[in-house]
C-alpha positions as a Markdown table, in Angstrom:
| # | Residue | x | y | z |
|---|---|---|---|---|
| 1 | Met | 43.7 | -2.4 | 4.1 |
| 2 | Lys | 46.7 | -1.3 | 1.6 |
| 3 | Thr | 46.3 | -2.3 | -1.9 |
| 4 | Met | 47.4 | -6.1 | -2.3 |
| 5 | Asp | 49.7 | -6.5 | -5.4 |
| 6 | Arg | 50.0 | -9.9 | -7.3 |
| 7 | Ser | 53.4 | -10.3 | -5.4 |
| 8 | Leu | 51.9 | -10.5 | -1.8 |
| 9 | Leu | 49.2 | -12.4 | -2.9 |
| 10 | Val | 51.4 | -15.3 | -4.8 |
| 11 | Glu | 53.3 | -15.0 | -1.5 |
| 12 | Leu | 50.5 | -15.9 | 0.9 |
| 13 | Tyr | 49.6 | -18.7 | -1.5 |
| 14 | Arg | 53.5 | -20.0 | -1.4 |
| 15 | Lys | 53.5 | -19.7 | 2.4 |
| 16 | Met | 49.9 | -21.6 | 2.8 |
| 17 | Phe | 51.1 | -24.4 | 0.4 |
| 18 | Thr | 54.5 | -24.4 | 2.4 |
| 19 | Ile | 52.7 | -25.3 | 5.5 |
| 20 | Arg | 50.4 | -27.8 | 3.7 |
| 21 | Thr | 53.0 | -29.5 | 2.3 |
| 22 | Phe | 55.2 | -29.7 | 5.3 |
| 23 | Glu | 52.4 | -30.9 | 7.9 |
| 24 | Glu | 51.1 | -33.6 | 5.4 |
| 25 | Gly | 54.8 | -35.0 | 4.6 |
| 26 | Tyr | 55.3 | -34.7 | 8.5 |
| 27 | Glu | 52.3 | -36.8 | 9.1 |
| 28 | Lys | 53.3 | -39.7 | 6.7 |
| 29 | Val | 56.9 | -39.7 | 8.1 |
| 30 | Tyr | 55.4 | -39.8 | 11.5 |
| 31 | Leu | 53.2 | -42.6 | 10.7 |
| 32 | Glu | 56.0 | -44.6 | 9.5 |
| 33 | Gly | 57.4 | -44.5 | 13.2 |
| 34 | Lys | 60.4 | -42.5 | 12.3 |
| 35 | Met | 60.1 | -39.6 | 14.9 |
| 36 | Pro | 59.7 | -39.1 | 18.4 |
| 37 | Gly | 57.3 | -37.4 | 20.7 |
| 38 | Trp | 53.6 | -36.0 | 19.9 |
| 39 | Ala | 52.4 | -34.6 | 16.6 |
| 40 | His | 49.7 | -32.0 | 16.2 |
| 41 | Leu | 48.9 | -30.9 | 12.8 |
| 42 | Ser | 47.4 | -27.5 | 12.0 |
| 43 | Ile | 45.9 | -28.6 | 8.3 |
| 44 | Gly | 42.9 | -26.2 | 7.5 |
| 45 | Gln | 44.4 | -23.3 | 9.8 |
| 46 | Glu | 47.0 | -22.4 | 7.0 |
| 47 | Ala | 45.3 | -19.1 | 6.3 |
| 48 | Val | 45.7 | -17.6 | 9.8 |
| 49 | Ala | 49.3 | -18.2 | 10.2 |
| 50 | Ala | 50.2 | -17.3 | 6.8 |
| 51 | Gly | 48.0 | -13.9 | 6.8 |
| 52 | Val | 49.1 | -12.9 | 10.2 |
| 53 | Cys | 52.9 | -13.3 | 9.8 |
| 54 | Ala | 52.9 | -11.6 | 6.3 |
| 55 | Ala | 51.8 | -8.6 | 8.0 |
| 56 | Leu | 54.6 | -8.3 | 10.0 |
| 57 | Lys | 58.3 | -7.3 | 9.9 |
| 58 | Pro | 61.1 | -9.7 | 10.4 |
| 59 | Asp | 62.0 | -8.4 | 13.9 |
| 60 | Asp | 58.8 | -8.5 | 15.4 |
| 61 | Tyr | 57.9 | -11.4 | 17.8 |
| 62 | Ile | 55.6 | -14.3 | 18.0 |
| 63 | Thr | 54.8 | -17.0 | 20.3 |
| 64 | Thr | 52.7 | -20.1 | 19.4 |
| 65 | Thr | 51.5 | -23.1 | 20.6 |
| 66 | His | 51.7 | -27.2 | 20.5 |
| 67 | Arg | 50.1 | -26.6 | 16.9 |
| 68 | Gly | 52.8 | -24.0 | 15.9 |
| 69 | His | 54.4 | -25.5 | 12.8 |
| 70 | Gly | 52.5 | -23.3 | 10.8 |
| 71 | His | 53.3 | -20.2 | 12.0 |
| 72 | Cys | 56.8 | -20.6 | 12.7 |
| 73 | Leu | 57.3 | -21.9 | 8.9 |
| 74 | Ala | 55.1 | -18.4 | 8.2 |
| 75 | Lys | 57.3 | -16.4 | 10.3 |
| 76 | Gly | 60.4 | -17.4 | 8.0 |
| 77 | Cys | 61.9 | -20.8 | 9.8 |
| 78 | Glu | 63.3 | -23.0 | 7.1 |
| 79 | Met | 61.8 | -26.5 | 6.6 |
| 80 | Lys | 65.2 | -28.1 | 7.2 |
| 81 | Tyr | 65.8 | -26.9 | 10.4 |
| 82 | Met | 62.3 | -27.4 | 11.1 |
| 83 | Ile | 62.3 | -31.3 | 10.2 |
| 84 | Ala | 65.6 | -31.9 | 11.8 |
| 85 | Glu | 64.0 | -30.6 | 15.3 |
| 86 | Leu | 61.2 | -32.9 | 14.8 |
| 87 | Tyr | 63.7 | -35.5 | 14.3 |
| 88 | Gly | 65.3 | -34.9 | 17.8 |
| 89 | Lys | 68.6 | -34.1 | 15.4 |
| 90 | Lys | 71.3 | -31.6 | 16.7 |
| 91 | Thr | 71.0 | -29.7 | 13.4 |
| 92 | Gly | 67.3 | -28.6 | 14.6 |
| 93 | Tyr | 66.6 | -24.9 | 15.5 |
| 94 | Cys | 67.0 | -26.0 | 19.1 |
| 95 | Lys | 69.5 | -28.7 | 18.7 |
| 96 | Gly | 66.9 | -31.4 | 19.0 |
| 97 | Lys | 65.8 | -30.7 | 22.4 |
| 98 | Gly | 62.7 | -28.5 | 21.8 |
| 99 | Gly | 60.5 | -31.2 | 19.2 |
| 100 | Ser | 57.3 | -30.3 | 18.0 |
| 101 | Met | 55.9 | -28.8 | 20.6 |
| 102 | His | 58.8 | -26.0 | 21.7 |
| 103 | Ile | 60.3 | -24.7 | 18.4 |
| 104 | Ala | 62.1 | -21.7 | 18.9 |
| 105 | Asn | 64.3 | -19.2 | 16.3 |
| 106 | Phe | 64.9 | -15.9 | 18.5 |
| 107 | Asn | 66.8 | -14.7 | 14.9 |
| 108 | Met | 63.1 | -15.0 | 13.3 |
| 109 | Gly | 61.4 | -13.7 | 16.2 |
| 110 | Val | 59.9 | -17.2 | 17.1 |
| 111 | Ile | 60.5 | -16.8 | 20.8 |
| 112 | Gly | 58.7 | -20.3 | 21.8 |
| 113 | Ala | 56.2 | -22.6 | 21.0 |
| 114 | Asn | 54.5 | -23.9 | 24.2 |
| 115 | Gly | 53.3 | -27.3 | 25.4 |
| 116 | Ile | 51.2 | -25.5 | 28.0 |
| 117 | Val | 47.8 | -24.3 | 26.8 |
| 118 | Gly | 47.7 | -20.8 | 27.3 |
| 119 | Gly | 51.6 | -20.8 | 27.7 |
| 120 | Gly | 52.3 | -17.8 | 25.5 |
| 121 | Phe | 50.1 | -15.1 | 27.0 |
| 122 | Gly | 52.8 | -13.9 | 29.3 |
| 123 | Ile | 55.6 | -14.3 | 26.8 |
| 124 | Ala | 53.9 | -12.3 | 24.4 |
| 125 | Thr | 52.9 | -9.6 | 26.9 |
| 126 | Gly | 56.5 | -9.2 | 28.0 |
| 127 | Ala | 58.1 | -9.1 | 24.6 |
| 128 | Gly | 55.4 | -6.1 | 24.3 |
| 129 | Leu | 56.5 | -4.4 | 27.1 |
| 130 | Ser | 60.0 | -5.0 | 26.4 |
| 131 | Ala | 59.5 | -3.2 | 22.7 |
| 132 | Lys | 57.6 | -0.5 | 24.3 |
| 133 | Met | 60.1 | 0.4 | 26.7 |
| 134 | Arg | 62.9 | 0.4 | 24.4 |
| 135 | Lys | 60.7 | 2.2 | 22.1 |
| 136 | Ser | 61.8 | -0.3 | 19.2 |
| 137 | Gly | 58.5 | -0.2 | 17.1 |
| 138 | Gln | 58.1 | -3.8 | 17.4 |
| 139 | Val | 54.9 | -5.7 | 18.0 |
| 140 | Ala | 54.2 | -9.2 | 19.6 |
| 141 | Ile | 51.7 | -11.7 | 18.4 |
| 142 | Cys | 50.3 | -14.1 | 20.8 |
| 143 | Phe | 48.8 | -17.1 | 19.0 |
| 144 | Phe | 46.5 | -19.1 | 21.0 |
| 145 | Gly | 43.6 | -21.9 | 20.8 |
| 146 | Asp | 39.8 | -21.4 | 21.8 |
| 147 | Gly | 40.7 | -23.7 | 24.7 |
| 148 | Ala | 43.4 | -21.4 | 25.8 |
| 149 | Gly | 40.8 | -18.4 | 26.0 |
| 150 | Glu | 39.1 | -19.9 | 29.0 |
| 151 | Gln | 42.7 | -19.8 | 30.8 |
| 152 | Gly | 42.8 | -16.7 | 33.6 |
| 153 | Val | 45.8 | -15.9 | 32.3 |
| 154 | Phe | 44.1 | -14.7 | 29.0 |
| 155 | His | 42.3 | -12.2 | 31.1 |
| 156 | Glu | 45.5 | -10.9 | 33.0 |
| 157 | Ala | 47.1 | -10.6 | 30.0 |
| 158 | Leu | 44.7 | -8.7 | 28.2 |
| 159 | Asn | 44.0 | -6.5 | 31.1 |
| 160 | Leu | 47.7 | -5.7 | 31.7 |
| 161 | Ala | 48.2 | -4.8 | 28.1 |
| 162 | Ser | 45.4 | -2.7 | 27.7 |
| 163 | Ile | 46.1 | -0.3 | 31.0 |
| 164 | Trp | 49.8 | 0.1 | 29.5 |
| 165 | Lys | 48.7 | 0.1 | 25.7 |
| 166 | Leu | 50.9 | -2.2 | 24.7 |
| 167 | Pro | 51.9 | -3.3 | 21.1 |
| 168 | Val | 50.6 | -6.8 | 21.5 |
| 169 | Ile | 48.1 | -8.6 | 19.1 |
| 170 | Tyr | 46.4 | -11.5 | 20.7 |
| 171 | Val | 45.4 | -13.9 | 17.7 |
| 172 | Ala | 42.7 | -16.6 | 18.6 |
| 173 | Glu | 42.8 | -19.5 | 16.3 |
| 174 | Asn | 39.1 | -21.0 | 17.0 |
| 175 | Asn | 39.4 | -24.2 | 15.4 |
| 176 | Gln | 36.1 | -25.3 | 17.0 |
| 177 | Phe | 37.8 | -27.8 | 19.1 |
| 178 | Ala | 39.8 | -27.5 | 22.5 |
| 179 | Glu | 41.2 | -31.0 | 22.0 |
| 180 | Tyr | 38.1 | -33.1 | 22.0 |
| 181 | Ala | 35.3 | -30.5 | 23.3 |
| 182 | Leu | 33.1 | -28.6 | 21.0 |
| 183 | Phe | 33.8 | -24.6 | 21.2 |
| 184 | Glu | 30.1 | -24.1 | 22.2 |
| 185 | Gly | 30.6 | -26.5 | 24.9 |
| 186 | His | 33.5 | -24.9 | 26.7 |
| 187 | Cys | 32.7 | -21.1 | 26.1 |
| 188 | Ala | 29.7 | -19.3 | 27.3 |
| 189 | Val | 29.8 | -16.7 | 24.8 |
| 190 | Pro | 29.4 | -17.2 | 20.8 |
| 191 | Asp | 32.6 | -15.2 | 20.0 |
| 192 | Ile | 35.8 | -14.8 | 21.9 |
| 193 | Ala | 36.3 | -11.5 | 20.1 |
| 194 | Leu | 33.3 | -10.3 | 22.4 |
| 195 | Arg | 35.8 | -10.4 | 25.6 |
| 196 | Ala | 37.8 | -7.6 | 24.4 |
| 197 | Ala | 35.1 | -5.2 | 25.2 |
| 198 | Ala | 35.8 | -6.0 | 29.1 |
| 199 | Tyr | 39.3 | -4.5 | 28.6 |
| 200 | Gly | 38.5 | -1.5 | 26.4 |
| 201 | Ile | 40.4 | -2.5 | 23.6 |
| 202 | Pro | 39.0 | -3.6 | 19.7 |
| 203 | Gly | 37.9 | -7.3 | 18.8 |
| 204 | Glu | 37.8 | -8.4 | 15.7 |
| 205 | Ile | 36.0 | -11.6 | 14.3 |
| 206 | Val | 38.5 | -12.7 | 11.2 |
| 207 | Asp | 37.4 | -15.0 | 8.3 |
| 208 | Gly | 40.2 | -17.9 | 9.1 |
| 209 | Met | 39.8 | -19.3 | 6.1 |
| 210 | Asn | 40.4 | -16.6 | 3.9 |
| 211 | Val | 44.1 | -15.3 | 4.0 |
| 212 | Val | 43.4 | -12.1 | 2.7 |
| 213 | Asp | 40.9 | -11.2 | 5.6 |
| 214 | Val | 43.3 | -12.3 | 8.1 |
| 215 | Tyr | 46.2 | -10.4 | 6.4 |
| 216 | Gly | 43.9 | -7.3 | 6.1 |
| 217 | Lys | 42.6 | -7.3 | 9.7 |
| 218 | Thr | 46.0 | -8.0 | 11.0 |
| 219 | Glu | 47.8 | -5.3 | 9.5 |
| 220 | Lys | 45.3 | -2.8 | 10.8 |
| 221 | Ala | 45.9 | -4.3 | 14.1 |
| 222 | Val | 49.3 | -4.1 | 13.8 |
| 223 | Glu | 49.6 | -0.5 | 12.4 |
| 224 | Arg | 47.1 | 0.4 | 15.7 |
| 225 | Ala | 49.9 | -1.3 | 18.0 |
| 226 | Arg | 52.9 | 0.6 | 16.3 |
| 227 | Arg | 50.9 | 4.0 | 16.7 |
| 228 | Gly | 51.4 | 3.2 | 20.4 |
| 229 | Glu | 47.3 | 2.6 | 20.8 |
| 230 | Gly | 47.8 | -0.8 | 22.2 |
| 231 | Pro | 46.5 | -4.3 | 21.7 |
| 232 | Thr | 44.0 | -5.8 | 19.9 |
| 233 | Leu | 42.3 | -9.3 | 20.1 |
| 234 | Leu | 41.7 | -11.1 | 16.5 |
| 235 | Glu | 39.4 | -14.2 | 16.7 |
| 236 | Cys | 40.4 | -16.3 | 13.3 |
| 237 | Lys | 37.4 | -18.7 | 13.0 |
| 238 | Thr | 39.1 | -21.6 | 11.6 |
| 239 | Tyr | 38.9 | -25.8 | 11.3 |
| 240 | Arg | 41.3 | -28.2 | 12.3 |
| 241 | Phe | 41.3 | -30.9 | 9.4 |
| 242 | Arg | 42.7 | -33.6 | 11.4 |
| 243 | Gly | 42.2 | -34.8 | 15.1 |
| 244 | His | 43.9 | -33.1 | 18.1 |
| 245 | Phe | 47.0 | -35.2 | 17.4 |
| 246 | Ile | 48.3 | -37.8 | 14.9 |
| 247 | Gly | 46.7 | -40.9 | 16.0 |
| 248 | Asp | 43.3 | -39.1 | 17.5 |
| 249 | Leu | 40.6 | -41.4 | 16.0 |
| 250 | Gly | 37.9 | -38.8 | 15.7 |
| 251 | Gly | 34.3 | -39.4 | 15.9 |
| 252 | Tyr | 33.7 | -36.3 | 18.1 |
| 253 | Gln | 33.2 | -33.8 | 15.2 |
| 254 | Pro | 29.6 | -33.4 | 13.9 |
| 255 | Glu | 29.8 | -34.7 | 10.3 |
| 256 | Glu | 27.9 | -32.4 | 8.6 |
| 257 | Lys | 29.8 | -29.3 | 10.4 |
| 258 | Ala | 32.9 | -31.0 | 9.3 |
| 259 | Lys | 31.8 | -31.0 | 5.6 |
| 260 | Glu | 31.2 | -27.6 | 5.6 |
| 261 | Trp | 34.4 | -26.5 | 6.9 |
| 262 | Met | 36.2 | -28.7 | 4.5 |
| 263 | Ala | 34.5 | -27.2 | 1.6 |
| 264 | Arg | 36.4 | -23.9 | 2.5 |
| 265 | Asp | 39.7 | -25.1 | 2.4 |
| 266 | Pro | 41.9 | -21.8 | 2.3 |
| 267 | Val | 44.5 | -23.7 | 0.2 |
| 268 | Thr | 42.6 | -25.1 | -2.5 |
| 269 | Asn | 40.3 | -21.9 | -2.6 |
| 270 | Phe | 42.6 | -19.6 | -2.9 |
| 271 | Arg | 44.6 | -21.4 | -5.7 |
| 272 | Lys | 41.3 | -21.4 | -7.4 |
| 273 | Tyr | 41.3 | -17.6 | -6.7 |
| 274 | Leu | 44.3 | -16.7 | -8.1 |
| 275 | Ile | 43.7 | -18.5 | -11.5 |
| 276 | Asp | 40.3 | -17.5 | -11.9 |
| 277 | Gly | 41.1 | -13.8 | -11.3 |
| 278 | Lys | 44.1 | -14.3 | -13.4 |
| 279 | Ile | 46.5 | -13.1 | -11.1 |
| 280 | Ile | 48.9 | -16.1 | -11.8 |
| 281 | Gly | 48.8 | -19.0 | -14.5 |
| 282 | Glu | 48.4 | -22.3 | -13.5 |
| 283 | Lys | 51.7 | -23.4 | -15.2 |
| 284 | Glu | 53.5 | -20.9 | -12.9 |
| 285 | Leu | 51.7 | -22.1 | -9.8 |
| 286 | Glu | 52.4 | -25.4 | -10.3 |
| 287 | Ala | 56.1 | -24.5 | -11.1 |
| 288 | Leu | 56.0 | -22.7 | -7.4 |
| 289 | Glu | 54.2 | -25.8 | -5.7 |
| 290 | Gly | 57.2 | -28.4 | -7.6 |
| 291 | Arg | 59.7 | -25.9 | -6.0 |
| 292 | Val | 58.2 | -26.1 | -2.5 |
| 293 | Arg | 58.1 | -30.0 | -2.7 |
| 294 | Lys | 61.6 | -29.9 | -4.0 |
| 295 | Glu | 62.4 | -28.1 | -0.9 |
| 296 | Phe | 60.3 | -30.6 | 1.8 |
| 297 | Ser | 62.0 | -33.5 | 0.4 |
| 298 | Glu | 65.9 | -32.2 | 0.7 |
| 299 | Ala | 64.7 | -30.7 | 4.0 |
| 300 | Leu | 63.8 | -34.5 | 4.7 |
| 301 | Glu | 66.9 | -35.8 | 3.5 |
| 302 | Phe | 69.0 | -33.2 | 5.5 |
| 303 | Ala | 67.5 | -34.3 | 8.8 |
| 304 | Glu | 67.5 | -37.6 | 8.3 |
| 305 | Lys | 71.2 | -37.6 | 7.3 |
| 306 | Ser | 71.9 | -35.5 | 10.5 |
| 307 | Ala | 73.2 | -37.0 | 13.5 |
| 308 | Tyr | 71.8 | -36.8 | 17.1 |
| 309 | Pro | 73.0 | -34.9 | 19.7 |
| 310 | Ser | 75.7 | -36.4 | 21.9 |
| 311 | Ser | 75.3 | -37.5 | 25.6 |
| 312 | Asp | 77.8 | -34.5 | 26.2 |
| 313 | Glu | 75.3 | -32.3 | 25.4 |
| 314 | Leu | 72.6 | -33.1 | 27.9 |
| 315 | Glu | 72.9 | -30.2 | 30.0 |
| 316 | Thr | 74.3 | -27.6 | 27.2 |
| 317 | Asp | 71.3 | -24.9 | 26.8 |
| 318 | Val | 69.0 | -26.4 | 29.3 |
| 319 | Tyr | 70.8 | -24.6 | 32.4 |
| 320 | Glu | 72.2 | -21.1 | 32.9 |
| 321 | Lys | 75.5 | -21.0 | 34.6 |
| 322 | Leu | 75.5 | -18.1 | 37.7 |
């Protein structure tokens, strides 16, 4: 891994704090009954999104999941257009038609969140094939949850990507639950990364609560992909601090396990690391956090004042006219 300078470390924290601020603010507004649809939060998983996307170039691709707000923000999407989309407003990234689970922003390389479990495998693999055929030097990241690793398309995509040496990094966010099922109750092996051996590609276990580890191992996989050496499977072991969706009452999480994981909070622990290591002063960090909170407040105001799409736009951007 290349030496991580101060600016990169601070930027990693800014991205994680942005995701945490967004998700907590979104949760509050959602519980006030102001937003439509389902809402799945990634609180606790911020290090994965921030660390992976920091290792990418602006034109690299990502596909994400129903729990994808953090990935979009880490890739460069703006809060105000994200919140507008969640409100269903026409100023959102998908003009209010995608909502929480189907945000896309092709300009930033976000080629789709997906409400289908495992729905990103084929899309990311196709993006990798496109990049290879065009010799563009781009890579594609496929974020997926541990439950999606049980889908048949997981194996099909990795097999094809390995045969053709496609520049794709498959990033498993193992947050210990597939909806309500504990990981050990639905997966026959202790680590998703072990499956990489079946396709002759590297499989790495990553500390998904440590943004530095995430960044370093992603950087290595990205460099390998750009050299034309093919895909990598990264398993980021992390934890979902909230239920499967907002409103999930829980009760299925082992109490001691939850306490252990939450004590490893990636945002608060990395903040302490930066201050204790004298990488940034607390006042400077507080100023950064204040700017992020202000940005979220302004984004919320922007979204609330934005208009909903008119009925005339019902079929716009939905059907392709041949």
